[in-house]
N, C-alpha and C positions, 0 to 999 in steps of 0.2 A: 631618454624615449630618443630613438634613432631620427636623425636628420637628415641623413645620405650624404654625410661627410665625406667619406671614402669611397663613394659611388665610382665603379670603373677601376677603382685602385686594385694593383697587387702586393701586397706586402707577405713578405719574408717573417719568421718569426721563428727563433731559436726556442726551447724549452717549451714547446708549445702544448706540452699535457698535461701539465698542471700549474698549480698558482697562479703566478702575476700573469705568464705568458699564455697560460689557457683562457684565461680572463680576457686578454688582449684580443683573441682569436675568435671570440664569442662575439665580442663588442664591435672589432671590426667587421666581419662578417655583416652583422645588423646592420651597418652603418653604407654596407655596401661594397666593401672589397672583397676580392677572392683573398685563399688564406692557401699560403706554402708553407708547411707546419716540421719542424725539426726535432726529435727528441729521442730519449733511448727508447720508449717504447709509444704505442699510439694513445690519444686522448681519451678516456673514458665513451663509451661506446655513445651516452646518450649525450653526451658532450659532441661527439663527433657528429653525430646524425643533426644536431641541433643548427652546427655550422654550414654542413652540407646542404642543407634543406634552406638555408639562408644565401649558401655560397656555391651551387652548384661545382662550378669550377674546381673549389678547393679541394688540397691534397695534403697525404704528413709521408713523413719520409723520416725513415727510423735510423739513429746513429749516435755517436759519441762527437761532440764537439770539438774534441784535440782530435779527430779521425779528418784532415785535410781532402785527405778522397771523396770520404762520403759527404762533404761542404760542396767539395768544386761538383759531384751528383746531384746533391740539391739544387744549388744554384742552376747549373743546365738542365737538369731535365725539368726543375720547376716553373724554370723560364719560358721553356718548351711549351710546356703545358698551358700556362697562363696567360702568355702573349708577351712577358718581360717582367720588369720589377720595378715597382715603383715607392718601396721602402722597405727597412729592414728593422727590425725589432731582435736585438741579442736581449734574450733574458734566461739563456741558460744558466744556472748556478749552482753551487754548493758551497755549504759550510764547512767549518774547520779554523784551528788555532792552537793556540796556546802559549805559554813561555816561549821564548825562543829556543830556551837550550833544552826544554822537552819537545820539542816540535820534530817528528823525523823526518828525513828529508822527503819520500816516498809522501807523505802528508802535504807537506809544501808542495810539492810537484803537483800535485793531484789537483790541488786548490787553485792554484796559479795555472795550470791547464786548463782547467773548467773554465774559470771566471776571465781571467786575462786572454791566454792563447787562443781559447774559444772564439772570444769575442774579436780577437783580430782574424782567424782563419775564415767564421762567417764572413765579415767585411769584405779582407782579402777577395774570398771567392765573388761576391755578390754587387762589387762596386762595379765590376768591368759592366756586368748586365744592368744595371742601373744608370750607368752612364749612355749606354747605347740606348736606354727607354728616354736619355732626355732629361735626365736629374730625379731627383727625389727628396726622401727624407731617410738618415738612421737613428734610431734611439738604442743607447745601449745603458741596460741596468746596472747601472752601480748600486751605493747604496750610504743612506747618513753614516756607516762606518766606512766609507770614503772618500771622508770631509772631516770625519773627529776621531779619535779614537776610543777604543772601547776594550777594556780589561781582557786580555788573553786576545784579543782579536788577531793577531800577530798576521799568518797567513793571508784570513780572510779581509781584514783591511789592507795590506797593501797590493790585493787584487783588486779590490774596489777601488781605491787613491790611484790606482794604476790606470783604471777603467776611465776616472773622471777627466785624467790630462790626455791618457789615449785618444778619447771624444773631441777633447780643443784642438789636439793636433790636425785630426782628421778633417776639423771643420775649417781649420785653416788652409788645407791642401786641398780641400774639392768644392771652395764657396763658389770660384769661379767658373766651375762647371755644372754648376745649379744643383749640389747635392750640399742641405744642409743636415748638421750631424751634433745631437744634442745627446745628453746621459740623463737619467732620471735617478735621482737618490732616495729611494724610500726608507723610513722608519722600519719600524718593528711588526709587518704585515701577516695576516693569518691564511698563512701557508704550509703545506706539507713541512718543507725547509724549516719553516719559523717552527714547527710543532716537532720536527725532531729534534732542534738545539734546544727550547725554553721546555720540554717536556723531558731531560734526563735529570734523572734523579739529584742530581747536583746543583740543576739548576732550577726545579721548584720554588727553593726558598724565598730565590729573589726575583721570580717571574711578575708578581704584584707589583715589585718595587719598578721595574723595568718598564709595567703597563702606566704606573704613574709616572714616570720621566715623561709620557709624551702627554701637553698640555689640553689636548682632549681628553685625558682620563681612559683613554682604549686605544687596544690596537686598530691597525688600519685594515679593508678589505682590499684583495686584489681589486674588483671592480674599481676601485677608488683610485688605485695607481691606473689603471689602464685606460682614466678617464684624462688624466693628467699626458698618459703617451699619443692617445687620438689625438688631444691638439698638437701635441710637437708632428706628428704626420701630416695635418689637416694644413689645408692652405691657410687657415684663420693664424700659424705661427709663421706666415712669410718672412718675417723681419727677425726669426729666432735661430740663432746656429752659435754652436760652441758653448752653451749653456749645460749648468748643470743645476736643474729644477728637482726642488726640495717637495718632495710630498709625504711628512713627516706627523702630521698633528701636533706639531709645536714641540720636539722633541728636542729639535735643537734650537729654539728660539733660547733658552734660557734655563733656569732653576728657581724650582720655588722652595721657599724657608717656610711658608706658614703668613705672608704679610697676604696675600687676599684672603684667608679668613678672617684676621683681624679685621680687614677693611669691607667686610660684609660679602664678597665677592667667592667664598670659598664653595 
């Protein structure tokens, strides 16, 4: 239920055309925010129409988050159209990995470039606008794979772990300027990215094992992550900065060995 928690805010979102980023754009527009979105392609027409009906000033840019010039235009032109910037969600991301000795350098560079360098570049170009607007909030999308390992995760784990630590450094650097910076660490969420990874032939046999590793017994929905990000952007999180908020259905809570079932709790 919308409550106007972001009324009048100007929120910038990378990766805004699908998955968590699109769920954020739709949720925030419903909460009264104007949206500036950035992605490789425009959002689906129906979703874009809904966002623009809720927030008529909203606009979308196409580009690659590894492109510094494209992000500079996103920041300057988006701020000119919306009248500033109050928040940034760095949601653009890709999967990738493998045992280190089998990972090609181009693949490593691509994953680090999108997930880590893209977060850095979007923040680099939006921070001056946020500072000029009087402060705000930045949320970087990391992952549970940024706080613990996952078989064959190498480049993805490295990129998301770096995002968690970059977030903490940014939180320290900008706190006294009125900018809060946090990260969100989702578990396995039902997004196009997850479907691409878990839908691979070699992953299908363990898909259910991964699902069961979430204590709630299911994968998460993008809207559930967007709700947590909404909190971090809102005034309700006014004393929260430098934090890695885990939204993972209990994935990192611990391990199950069947004892719950023995106690009648399964």
